[in-house]
All heavy atoms as a GROMACS GRO file, in nm:
protein
  534
    1MET      N    1   0.409  -1.041   1.509
    1MET     CA    2   0.344  -0.987   1.394
    1MET      C    3   0.427  -0.870   1.344
    1MET      O    4   0.472  -0.786   1.422
    1MET     CB    5   0.204  -0.944   1.428
    1MET     CG    6   0.119  -0.918   1.310
    1MET     SD    7  -0.056  -0.891   1.351
    1MET     CE    8  -0.104  -1.060   1.387
    2LEU      N    9   0.452  -0.865   1.214
    2LEU     CA   10   0.530  -0.761   1.152
    2LEU      C   11   0.447  -0.679   1.055
    2LEU      O   12   0.375  -0.734   0.977
    2LEU     CB   13   0.650  -0.819   1.076
    2LEU     CG   14   0.747  -0.902   1.159
    2LEU    CD1   15   0.845  -0.970   1.067
    2LEU    CD2   16   0.818  -0.812   1.259
    3ASP      N   17   0.460  -0.546   1.062
    3ASP     CA   18   0.392  -0.458   0.966
    3ASP      C   19   0.475  -0.454   0.838
    3ASP      O   20   0.594  -0.427   0.842
    3ASP     CB   21   0.378  -0.319   1.026
    3ASP     CG   22   0.304  -0.223   0.935
    3ASP    OD1   23   0.241  -0.268   0.837
    3ASP    OD2   24   0.305  -0.101   0.961
    4LEU      N   25   0.411  -0.483   0.726
    4LEU     CA   26   0.483  -0.489   0.599
    4LEU      C   27   0.531  -0.354   0.553
    4LEU      O   28   0.649  -0.334   0.520
    4LEU     CB   29   0.387  -0.550   0.495
    4LEU     CG   30   0.441  -0.562   0.353
    4LEU    CD1   31   0.554  -0.662   0.348
    4LEU    CD2   32   0.331  -0.605   0.258
    5ASP      N   33   0.443  -0.254   0.549
    5ASP     CA   34   0.473  -0.126   0.492
    5ASP      C   35   0.561  -0.040   0.582
    5ASP      O   36   0.529  -0.016   0.697
    5ASP     CB   37   0.340  -0.050   0.464
    5ASP     CG   38   0.360   0.072   0.378
    5ASP    OD1   39   0.449   0.070   0.293
    5ASP    OD2   40   0.288   0.169   0.396
    6HIS      N   41   0.672   0.005   0.532
    6HIS     CA   42   0.772   0.089   0.597
    6HIS      C   43   0.848   0.020   0.709
    6HIS      O   44   0.927   0.082   0.777
    6HIS     CB   45   0.709   0.220   0.651
    6HIS     CG   46   0.656   0.305   0.541
    6HIS    ND1   47   0.737   0.366   0.450
    6HIS    CD2   48   0.528   0.340   0.508
    6HIS    CE1   49   0.663   0.434   0.365
    6HIS    NE2   50   0.537   0.421   0.399
    7THR      N   51   0.819  -0.107   0.736
    7THR     CA   52   0.895  -0.183   0.834
    7THR      C   53   0.975  -0.292   0.763
    7THR      O   54   1.096  -0.297   0.774
    7THR     CB   55   0.802  -0.243   0.940
    7THR    OG1   56   0.727  -0.139   1.000
    7THR    CG2   57   0.880  -0.320   1.044
    8CYS      N   58   0.906  -0.377   0.690
    8CYS     CA   59   0.971  -0.485   0.617
    8CYS      C   60   1.016  -0.441   0.479
    8CYS      O   61   1.121  -0.487   0.430
    8CYS     CB   62   0.882  -0.605   0.605
    8CYS     SG   63   0.837  -0.681   0.764
    9VAL      N   64   0.935  -0.360   0.415
    9VAL     CA   65   0.970  -0.309   0.281
    9VAL      C   66   0.941  -0.160   0.276
    9VAL      O   67   0.872  -0.105   0.357
    9VAL     CB   68   0.883  -0.380   0.171
    9VAL    CG1   69   0.909  -0.528   0.166
    9VAL    CG2   70   0.737  -0.351   0.187
   10HIS      N   71   1.002  -0.098   0.175
   10HIS     CA   72   0.980   0.046   0.151
   10HIS      C   73   0.936   0.060   0.007
   10HIS      O   74   1.003   0.011  -0.084
   10HIS     CB   75   1.105   0.123   0.179
   10HIS     CG   76   1.088   0.272   0.153
   10HIS    ND1   77   1.014   0.348   0.235
   10HIS    CD2   78   1.133   0.349   0.055
   10HIS    CE1   79   1.012   0.474   0.188
   10HIS    NE2   80   1.087   0.476   0.077
   11ALA      N   81   0.822   0.123  -0.014
   11ALA     CA   82   0.772   0.146  -0.151
   11ALA      C   83   0.747   0.293  -0.176
   11ALA      O   84   0.703   0.363  -0.086
   11ALA     CB   85   0.642   0.067  -0.171
   12THR      N   86   0.778   0.339  -0.294
   12THR     CA   87   0.755   0.478  -0.332
   12THR      C   88   0.702   0.485  -0.475
   12THR      O   89   0.735   0.399  -0.558
   12THR     CB   90   0.885   0.560  -0.324
   12THR    OG1   91   0.986   0.498  -0.407
   12THR    CG2   92   0.936   0.573  -0.185
   13LYS      N   93   0.626   0.587  -0.501
   13LYS     CA   94   0.576   0.613  -0.636
   13LYS      C   95   0.691   0.673  -0.718
   13LYS      O   96   0.761   0.761  -0.671
   13LYS     CB   97   0.459   0.709  -0.631
   13LYS     CG   98   0.395   0.737  -0.763
   13LYS     CD   99   0.276   0.827  -0.743
   13LYS     CE  100   0.212   0.863  -0.873
   13LYS     NZ  101   0.096   0.955  -0.852
   14VAL      N  102   0.711   0.622  -0.838
   14VAL     CA  103   0.818   0.669  -0.926
   14VAL      C  104   0.763   0.787  -1.006
   14VAL      O  105   0.662   0.776  -1.075
   14VAL     CB  106   0.865   0.558  -1.020
   14VAL    CG1  107   0.971   0.612  -1.114
   14VAL    CG2  108   0.920   0.440  -0.940
   15THR      N  109   0.832   0.900  -0.997
   15THR     CA  110   0.788   1.022  -1.068
   15THR      C  111   0.880   1.057  -1.181
   15THR      O  112   0.863   1.158  -1.244
   15THR     CB  113   0.778   1.140  -0.971
   15THR    OG1  114   0.904   1.160  -0.908
   15THR    CG2  115   0.669   1.116  -0.865
   16SER      N  116   0.979   0.973  -1.204
   16SER     CA  117   1.075   0.999  -1.315
   16SER      C  118   1.098   0.870  -1.394
   16SER      O  119   1.038   0.768  -1.366
   16SER     CB  120   1.208   1.051  -1.258
   16SER     OG  121   1.273   0.950  -1.184
   17THR      N  122   1.186   0.877  -1.485
   17THR     CA  123   1.220   0.758  -1.566
   17THR      C  124   1.345   0.689  -1.511
   17THR      O  125   1.423   0.631  -1.586
   17THR     CB  126   1.242   0.798  -1.713
   17THR    OG1  127   1.348   0.895  -1.718
   17THR    CG2  128   1.118   0.854  -1.775
   18ALA      N  129   1.360   0.698  -1.379
   18ALA     CA  130   1.480   0.639  -1.315
   18ALA      C  131   1.486   0.487  -1.343
   18ALA      O  132   1.381   0.419  -1.344
   18ALA     CB  133   1.475   0.662  -1.164
   19LYS      N  134   1.606   0.436  -1.361
   19LYS     CA  135   1.625   0.294  -1.385
   19LYS      C  136   1.627   0.221  -1.251
   19LYS      O  137   1.668   0.275  -1.149
   19LYS     CB  138   1.753   0.268  -1.461
   19LYS     CG  139   1.753   0.326  -1.599
   19LYS     CD  140   1.878   0.284  -1.676
   19LYS     CE  141   1.880   0.350  -1.812
   19LYS     NZ  142   1.856   0.261  -1.917
   20ASP      N  143   1.577   0.097  -1.251
   20ASP     CA  144   1.576   0.018  -1.131
   20ASP      C  145   1.719  -0.021  -1.087
   20ASP      O  146   1.804  -0.045  -1.173
   20ASP     CB  147   1.493  -0.110  -1.148
   20ASP     CG  148   1.344  -0.078  -1.150
   20ASP    OD1  149   1.305   0.028  -1.097
   20ASP    OD2  150   1.268  -0.159  -1.203
   21GLU      N  151   1.739  -0.030  -0.959
   21GLU     CA  152   1.866  -0.074  -0.905
   21GLU      C  153   1.854  -0.222  -0.867
   21GLU      O  154   1.744  -0.275  -0.858
   21GLU     CB  155   1.896   0.009  -0.778
   21GLU     CG  156   1.898   0.159  -0.802
   21GLU     CD  157   1.895   0.236  -0.672
   21GLU    OE1  158   1.934   0.180  -0.566
   21GLU    OE2  159   1.850   0.349  -0.670
   22ALA      N  160   1.967  -0.284  -0.838
   22ALA     CA  161   1.967  -0.424  -0.795
   22ALA      C  162   1.887  -0.435  -0.664
   22ALA      O  163   1.903  -0.351  -0.575
   22ALA     CB  164   2.109  -0.473  -0.775
   23GLY      N  165   1.802  -0.533  -0.655
   23GLY     CA  166   1.725  -0.556  -0.534
   23GLY      C  167   1.599  -0.470  -0.524
   23GLY      O  168   1.528  -0.480  -0.424
   24VAL      N  169   1.573  -0.387  -0.626
   24VAL     CA  170   1.454  -0.301  -0.624
   24VAL      C  171   1.358  -0.359  -0.726
   24VAL      O  172   1.392  -0.389  -0.839
   24VAL     CB  173   1.491  -0.157  -0.663
   24VAL    CG1  174   1.366  -0.070  -0.673
   24VAL    CG2  175   1.588  -0.097  -0.563
   25HIS      N  176   1.234  -0.378  -0.683
   25HIS     CA  177   1.128  -0.433  -0.770
   25HIS      C  178   1.039  -0.318  -0.811
   25HIS      O  179   1.004  -0.234  -0.732
   25HIS     CB  180   1.049  -0.539  -0.696
   25HIS     CG  181   1.137  -0.642  -0.635
   25HIS    ND1  182   1.189  -0.748  -0.708
   25HIS    CD2  183   1.182  -0.658  -0.509
   25HIS    CE1  184   1.263  -0.822  -0.627
   25HIS    NE2  185   1.258  -0.772  -0.506
   26SER      N  186   0.996  -0.317  -0.936
   26SER     CA  187   0.901  -0.214  -0.979
   26SER      C  188   0.773  -0.283  -1.028
   26SER      O  189   0.774  -0.396  -1.074
   26SER     CB  190   0.962  -0.128  -1.090
   26SER     OG  191   0.984  -0.203  -1.206
   27PHE      N  192   0.664  -0.211  -1.013
   27PHE     CA  193   0.532  -0.261  -1.051
   27PHE      C  194   0.440  -0.143  -1.081
   27PHE      O  195   0.467  -0.030  -1.046
   27PHE     CB  196   0.474  -0.353  -0.943
   27PHE     CG  197   0.459  -0.286  -0.809
   27PHE    CD1  198   0.339  -0.228  -0.771
   27PHE    CD2  199   0.565  -0.283  -0.721
   27PHE    CE1  200   0.327  -0.168  -0.649
   27PHE    CE2  201   0.552  -0.226  -0.596
   27PHE     CZ  202   0.431  -0.166  -0.558
   28TYR      N  203   0.330  -0.173  -1.149
   28TYR     CA  204   0.234  -0.069  -1.188
   28TYR      C  205   0.101  -0.099  -1.118
   28TYR      O  206   0.059  -0.213  -1.103
   28TYR     CB  207   0.209  -0.071  -1.338
   28TYR     CG  208   0.330  -0.022  -1.414
   28TYR    CD1  209   0.432  -0.109  -1.454
   28TYR    CD2  210   0.344   0.112  -1.446
   28TYR    CE1  211   0.541  -0.066  -1.524
   28TYR    CE2  212   0.455   0.159  -1.518
   28TYR     CZ  213   0.552   0.069  -1.554
   28TYR     OH  214   0.661   0.112  -1.623
   29LEU      N  215   0.033   0.009  -1.074
   29LEU     CA  216  -0.102   0.001  -1.016
   29LEU      C  217  -0.190   0.100  -1.089
   29LEU      O  218  -0.148   0.214  -1.110
   29LEU     CB  219  -0.099   0.033  -0.867
   29LEU     CG  220  -0.031  -0.064  -0.774
   29LEU    CD1  221  -0.034  -0.012  -0.630
   29LEU    CD2  222  -0.100  -0.199  -0.777
   30SER      N  223  -0.306   0.057  -1.124
   30SER     CA  224  -0.403   0.147  -1.189
   30SER      C  225  -0.482   0.218  -1.080
   30SER      O  226  -0.522   0.157  -0.979
   30SER     CB  227  -0.497   0.069  -1.280
   30SER     OG  228  -0.423   0.008  -1.383
   31GLY      N  229  -0.506   0.344  -1.101
   31GLY     CA  230  -0.582   0.423  -1.006
   31GLY      C  231  -0.664   0.529  -1.076
   31GLY      O  232  -0.676   0.530  -1.198
   32ILE      N  233  -0.719   0.621  -1.000
   32ILE     CA  234  -0.802   0.727  -1.053
   32ILE      C  235  -0.726   0.813  -1.153
   32ILE      O  236  -0.781   0.856  -1.252
   32ILE     CB  237  -0.857   0.814  -0.935
   32ILE    CG1  238  -0.949   0.728  -0.846
   32ILE    CG2  239  -0.931   0.937  -0.987
   32ILE    CD1  240  -0.986   0.795  -0.719
   33THR      N  241  -0.600   0.837  -1.127
   33THR     CA  242  -0.518   0.922  -1.213
   33THR      C  243  -0.449   0.846  -1.325
   33THR      O  244  -0.361   0.897  -1.390
   33THR     CB  245  -0.414   0.998  -1.131
   33THR    OG1  246  -0.330   0.903  -1.065
   33THR    CG2  247  -0.480   1.088  -1.028
   34GLY      N  248  -0.486   0.720  -1.344
   34GLY     CA  249  -0.422   0.639  -1.447
   34GLY      C  250  -0.331   0.536  -1.386
   34GLY      O  251  -0.342   0.502  -1.268
   35GLU      N  252  -0.240   0.485  -1.467
   35GLU     CA  253  -0.147   0.382  -1.420
   35GLU      C  254  -0.022   0.446  -1.362
   35GLU      O  255   0.041   0.532  -1.427
   35GLU     CB  256  -0.112   0.288  -1.535
   35GLU     CG  257  -0.038   0.165  -1.490
   35GLU     CD  258  -0.026   0.064  -1.602
   35GLU    OE1  259   0.055   0.088  -1.692
   35GLU    OE2  260  -0.096  -0.037  -1.595
   36ASN      N  261   0.013   0.408  -1.241
   36ASN     CA  262   0.130   0.463  -1.172
   36ASN      C  263   0.233   0.355  -1.148
   36ASN      O  264   0.199   0.242  -1.119
   36ASN     CB  265   0.092   0.526  -1.042
   36ASN     CG  266  -0.001   0.644  -1.057
   36ASN    OD1  267   0.032   0.740  -1.121
   36ASN    ND2  268  -0.120   0.631  -1.001
   37ARG      N  269   0.361   0.395  -1.162
   37ARG     CA  270   0.472   0.301  -1.137
   37ARG      C  271   0.525   0.321  -0.996
   37ARG      O  272   0.538   0.434  -0.947
   37ARG     CB  273   0.582   0.327  -1.237
   37ARG     CG  274   0.701   0.231  -1.223
   37ARG     CD  275   0.798   0.252  -1.336
   37ARG     NE  276   0.915   0.168  -1.312
   37ARG     CZ  277   1.040   0.209  -1.325
   37ARG    NH1  278   1.066   0.334  -1.364
   37ARG    NH2  279   1.140   0.130  -1.302
   38TYR      N  280   0.553   0.208  -0.929
   38TYR     CA  281   0.606   0.210  -0.792
   38TYR      C  282   0.734   0.127  -0.788
   38TYR      O  283   0.751   0.035  -0.869
   38TYR     CB  284   0.505   0.154  -0.690
   38TYR     CG  285   0.386   0.241  -0.678
   38TYR    CD1  286   0.279   0.234  -0.767
   38TYR    CD2  287   0.378   0.335  -0.573
   38TYR    CE1  288   0.168   0.315  -0.751
   38TYR    CE2  289   0.268   0.414  -0.556
   38TYR     CZ  290   0.163   0.408  -0.648
   38TYR     OH  291   0.055   0.486  -0.633
   39ARG      N  292   0.818   0.161  -0.695
   39ARG     CA  293   0.941   0.084  -0.668
   39ARG      C  294   0.934   0.036  -0.524
   39ARG      O  295   0.891   0.110  -0.437
   39ARG     CB  296   1.065   0.171  -0.691
   39ARG     CG  297   1.085   0.212  -0.835
   39ARG     CD  298   1.192   0.311  -0.851
   39ARG     NE  299   1.318   0.256  -0.809
   39ARG     CZ  300   1.435   0.320  -0.814
   39ARG    NH1  301   1.438   0.443  -0.857
   39ARG    NH2  302   1.546   0.263  -0.776
   40MET      N  303   0.978  -0.086  -0.505
   40MET     CA  304   0.976  -0.144  -0.369
   40MET      C  305   1.102  -0.218  -0.344
   40MET      O  306   1.156  -0.286  -0.431
   40MET     CB  307   0.856  -0.239  -0.358
   40MET     CG  308   0.842  -0.304  -0.224
   40MET     SD  309   0.705  -0.416  -0.214
   40MET     CE  310   0.768  -0.554  -0.308
   41ARG      N  311   1.156  -0.206  -0.221
   41ARG     CA  312   1.276  -0.283  -0.186
   41ARG      C  313   1.262  -0.328  -0.041
   41ARG      O  314   1.204  -0.257   0.043
   41ARG     CB  315   1.402  -0.200  -0.205
   41ARG     CG  316   1.420  -0.091  -0.102
   41ARG     CD  317   1.562  -0.032  -0.113
   41ARG     NE  318   1.585   0.059  -0.006
   41ARG     CZ  319   1.621   0.027   0.116
   41ARG    NH1  320   1.641  -0.096   0.150
   41ARG    NH2  321   1.641   0.120   0.210
   42PRO      N  322   1.314  -0.446  -0.012
   42PRO     CA  323   1.314  -0.493   0.126
   42PRO      C  324   1.413  -0.411   0.209
   42PRO      O  325   1.514  -0.363   0.155
   42PRO     CB  326   1.356  -0.638   0.116
   42PRO     CG  327   1.420  -0.652  -0.016
   42PRO     CD  328   1.371  -0.546  -0.104
   43ARG      N  329   1.385  -0.395   0.333
   43ARG     CA  330   1.477  -0.326   0.423
   43ARG      C  331   1.606  -0.406   0.435
   43ARG      O  332   1.607  -0.528   0.428
   43ARG     CB  333   1.415  -0.309   0.563
   43ARG     CG  334   1.297  -0.214   0.563
   43ARG     CD  335   1.340  -0.076   0.546
   43ARG     NE  336   1.231   0.016   0.557
   43ARG     CZ  337   1.236   0.146   0.540
   43ARG    NH1  338   1.351   0.201   0.510
   43ARG    NH2  339   1.131   0.220   0.549
   44ASP      N  340   1.715  -0.336   0.457
   44ASP     CA  341   1.845  -0.404   0.473
   44ASP      C  342   1.838  -0.503   0.588
   44ASP      O  343   1.787  -0.472   0.697
   44ASP     CB  344   1.955  -0.299   0.504
   44ASP     CG  345   1.981  -0.206   0.385
   44ASP    OD1  346   1.946  -0.244   0.271
   44ASP    OD2  347   2.036  -0.099   0.408
   45GLY      N  348   1.885  -0.625   0.562
   45GLY     CA  349   1.888  -0.727   0.668
   45GLY      C  350   1.757  -0.799   0.691
   45GLY      O  351   1.751  -0.885   0.778
   46LEU      N  352   1.656  -0.770   0.613
   46LEU     CA  353   1.523  -0.831   0.635
   46LEU      C  354   1.528  -0.984   0.621
   46LEU      O  355   1.477  -1.057   0.705
   46LEU     CB  356   1.418  -0.775   0.542
   46LEU     CG  357   1.280  -0.839   0.551
   46LEU    CD1  358   1.218  -0.813   0.687
   46LEU    CD2  359   1.189  -0.790   0.440
   47GLY      N  360   1.594  -1.033   0.516
   47GLY     CA  361   1.602  -1.176   0.493
   47GLY      C  362   1.668  -1.250   0.609
   47GLY      O  363   1.617  -1.351   0.660
   48ALA      N  364   1.780  -1.198   0.653
   48ALA     CA  365   1.851  -1.260   0.767
   48ALA      C  366   1.767  -1.256   0.895
   48ALA      O  367   1.760  -1.351   0.971
   48ALA     CB  368   1.986  -1.188   0.790
   49PHE      N  369   1.699  -1.143   0.916
   49PHE     CA  370   1.616  -1.129   1.035
   49PHE      C  371   1.501  -1.232   1.035
   49PHE      O  372   1.476  -1.296   1.133
   49PHE     CB  373   1.555  -0.988   1.043
   49PHE     CG  374   1.448  -0.972   1.146
   49PHE    CD1  375   1.480  -0.966   1.281
   49PHE    CD2  376   1.315  -0.967   1.110
   49PHE    CE1  377   1.380  -0.955   1.378
   49PHE    CE2  378   1.216  -0.954   1.203
   49PHE     CZ  379   1.248  -0.947   1.336
   50LEU      N  380   1.434  -1.245   0.921
   50LEU     CA  381   1.323  -1.340   0.911
   50LEU      C  382   1.373  -1.486   0.929
   50LEU      O  383   1.303  -1.567   0.992
   50LEU     CB  384   1.247  -1.323   0.780
   50LEU     CG  385   1.170  -1.193   0.765
   50LEU    CD1  386   1.111  -1.181   0.625
   50LEU    CD2  387   1.062  -1.183   0.872
   51ARG      N  388   1.483  -1.518   0.871
   51ARG     CA  389   1.539  -1.653   0.886
   51ARG      C  390   1.570  -1.682   1.032
   51ARG      O  391   1.543  -1.791   1.082
   51ARG     CB  392   1.663  -1.672   0.801
   51ARG     CG  393   1.633  -1.695   0.654
   51ARG     CD  394   1.757  -1.733   0.575
   51ARG     NE  395   1.858  -1.629   0.573
   51ARG     CZ  396   1.856  -1.526   0.489
   51ARG    NH1  397   1.760  -1.514   0.403
   51ARG    NH2  398   1.953  -1.434   0.495
   52GLU      N  399   1.623  -1.586   1.105
   52GLU     CA  400   1.660  -1.605   1.245
   52GLU      C  401   1.535  -1.612   1.332
   52GLU      O  402   1.524  -1.700   1.415
   52GLU     CB  403   1.751  -1.488   1.290
   52GLU     CG  404   1.799  -1.501   1.435
   52GLU     CD  405   1.895  -1.617   1.456
   52GLU    OE1  406   1.956  -1.664   1.360
   52GLU    OE2  407   1.907  -1.658   1.574
   53VAL      N  408   1.442  -1.521   1.315
   53VAL     CA  409   1.326  -1.516   1.404
   53VAL      C  410   1.233  -1.634   1.383
   53VAL      O  411   1.166  -1.678   1.477
   53VAL     CB  412   1.253  -1.381   1.388
   53VAL    CG1  413   1.170  -1.374   1.263
   53VAL    CG2  414   1.170  -1.349   1.511
   54GLN      N  415   1.226  -1.689   1.262
   54GLN     CA  416   1.138  -1.803   1.237
   54GLN      C  417   1.178  -1.928   1.318
   54GLN      O  418   1.098  -2.018   1.336
   54GLN     CB  419   1.131  -1.836   1.088
   54GLN     CG  420   1.258  -1.904   1.038
   54GLN     CD  421   1.236  -1.977   0.908
   54GLN    OE1  422   1.122  -1.999   0.866
   54GLN    NE2  423   1.345  -2.014   0.844
   55ARG      N  424   1.299  -1.930   1.366
   55ARG     CA  425   1.343  -2.042   1.450
   55ARG      C  426   1.272  -2.043   1.584
   55ARG      O  427   1.263  -2.145   1.652
   55ARG     CB  428   1.493  -2.036   1.470
   55ARG     CG  429   1.575  -2.048   1.342
   55ARG     CD  430   1.724  -2.031   1.362
   55ARG     NE  431   1.774  -2.089   1.485
   55ARG     CZ  432   1.880  -2.043   1.552
   55ARG    NH1  433   1.943  -1.937   1.506
   55ARG    NH2  434   1.920  -2.102   1.662
   56PHE      N  435   1.221  -1.928   1.625
   56PHE     CA  436   1.164  -1.913   1.759
   56PHE      C  437   1.014  -1.889   1.765
   56PHE      O  438   0.949  -1.919   1.864
   56PHE     CB  439   1.232  -1.799   1.833
   56PHE     CG  440   1.383  -1.811   1.834
   56PHE    CD1  441   1.461  -1.736   1.751
   56PHE    CD2  442   1.447  -1.905   1.918
   56PHE    CE1  443   1.598  -1.748   1.748
   56PHE    CE2  444   1.582  -1.918   1.915
   56PHE     CZ  445   1.661  -1.839   1.830
   57VAL      N  446   0.958  -1.830   1.658
   57VAL     CA  447   0.817  -1.795   1.660
   57VAL      C  448   0.754  -1.817   1.522
   57VAL      O  449   0.824  -1.834   1.424
   57VAL     CB  450   0.797  -1.645   1.698
   57VAL    CG1  451   0.848  -1.618   1.838
   57VAL    CG2  452   0.864  -1.552   1.601
   58THR      N  453   0.624  -1.815   1.517
   58THR     CA  454   0.552  -1.812   1.390
   58THR      C  455   0.538  -1.668   1.349
   58THR      O  456   0.487  -1.585   1.424
   58THR     CB  457   0.413  -1.878   1.408
   58THR    OG1  458   0.428  -2.010   1.454
   58THR    CG2  459   0.336  -1.876   1.275
   59VAL      N  460   0.584  -1.639   1.230
   59VAL     CA  461   0.584  -1.499   1.180
   59VAL      C  462   0.458  -1.474   1.099
   59VAL      O  463   0.424  -1.553   1.012
   59VAL     CB  464   0.708  -1.471   1.094
   59VAL    CG1  465   0.704  -1.331   1.040
   59VAL    CG2  466   0.834  -1.495   1.179
   60HIS      N  467   0.388  -1.361   1.129
   60HIS     CA  468   0.273  -1.318   1.052
   60HIS      C  469   0.308  -1.178   1.001
   60HIS      O  470   0.355  -1.094   1.077
   60HIS     CB  471   0.147  -1.312   1.141
   60HIS     CG  472   0.106  -1.444   1.191
   60HIS    ND1  473   0.024  -1.528   1.119
   60HIS    CD2  474   0.134  -1.510   1.303
   60HIS    CE1  475   0.004  -1.639   1.187
   60HIS    NE2  476   0.072  -1.630   1.299
   61VAL      N  477   0.280  -1.151   0.876
   61VAL     CA  478   0.306  -1.023   0.817
   61VAL      C  479   0.172  -0.965   0.774
   61VAL      O  480   0.089  -1.034   0.715
   61VAL     CB  481   0.402  -1.035   0.692
   61VAL    CG1  482   0.425  -0.899   0.630
   61VAL    CG2  483   0.534  -1.098   0.733
   62TYR      N  484   0.151  -0.837   0.802
   62TYR     CA  485   0.028  -0.770   0.764
   62TYR      C  486   0.060  -0.628   0.715
   62TYR      O  487   0.170  -0.582   0.728
   62TYR     CB  488  -0.070  -0.764   0.881
   62TYR     CG  489  -0.036  -0.654   0.981
   62TYR    CD1  490  -0.106  -0.536   0.983
   62TYR    CD2  491   0.069  -0.670   1.072
   62TYR    CE1  492  -0.072  -0.434   1.073
   62TYR    CE2  493   0.103  -0.570   1.161
   62TYR     CZ  494   0.031  -0.454   1.160
   62TYR     OH  495   0.063  -0.354   1.249
   63THR      N  496  -0.040  -0.560   0.662
   63THR     CA  497  -0.027  -0.421   0.631
   63THR      C  498  -0.155  -0.347   0.658
   63THR      O  499  -0.266  -0.401   0.642
   63THR     CB  500   0.015  -0.397   0.483
   63THR    OG1  501   0.045  -0.257   0.466
   63THR    CG2  502  -0.090  -0.443   0.385
   64MET      N  503  -0.142  -0.224   0.703
   64MET     CA  504  -0.256  -0.138   0.724
   64MET      C  505  -0.252  -0.031   0.614
   64MET      O  506  -0.322   0.070   0.623
   64MET     CB  507  -0.251  -0.072   0.863
   64MET     CG  508  -0.268  -0.168   0.977
   64MET     SD  509  -0.433  -0.234   0.988
   64MET     CE  510  -0.522  -0.093   1.044
   65GLY      N  511  -0.168  -0.052   0.515
   65GLY     CA  512  -0.152   0.046   0.408
   65GLY      C  513  -0.286   0.068   0.336
   65GLY      O  514  -0.367  -0.019   0.323
   66SER      N  515  -0.302   0.190   0.286
   66SER     CA  516  -0.422   0.223   0.210
   66SER      C  517  -0.388   0.328   0.104
   66SER      O  518  -0.279   0.384   0.107
   66SER     CB  519  -0.530   0.278   0.303
   66SER     OG  520  -0.485   0.398   0.366
   67LEU      N  521  -0.477   0.352   0.016
   67LEU     CA  522  -0.454   0.454  -0.084
   67LEU      C  523  -0.453   0.590  -0.021
   67LEU      O  524  -0.532   0.618   0.068
   67LEU     CB  525  -0.566   0.447  -0.191
   67LEU     CG  526  -0.570   0.321  -0.274
   67LEU    CD1  527  -0.693   0.324  -0.366
   67LEU    CD2  528  -0.444   0.308  -0.357
   68SER      N  529  -0.363   0.675  -0.067
   68SER     CA  530  -0.354   0.810  -0.010
   68SER      C  531  -0.451   0.902  -0.084
   68SER      O  532  -0.474   0.889  -0.199
   68SER     CB  533  -0.213   0.866  -0.027
   68SER     OG  534  -0.125   0.784   0.044
   0.00000   0.00000   0.00000
């Protein structure tokens, strides 16, 4: 079992008008303070790791992430 947040991917709230980089996904979430933009990217080597490990086990991904 793999934890999604901060292990498989890294997501941060965008506080500027920074442009997205290659391999970085951006999305918006509505919350109490309005709509916020986030950027998310997979950890380096994640794709290769998942392809290799799936040969030996069934992979389950979860998150315990919550609103701060």
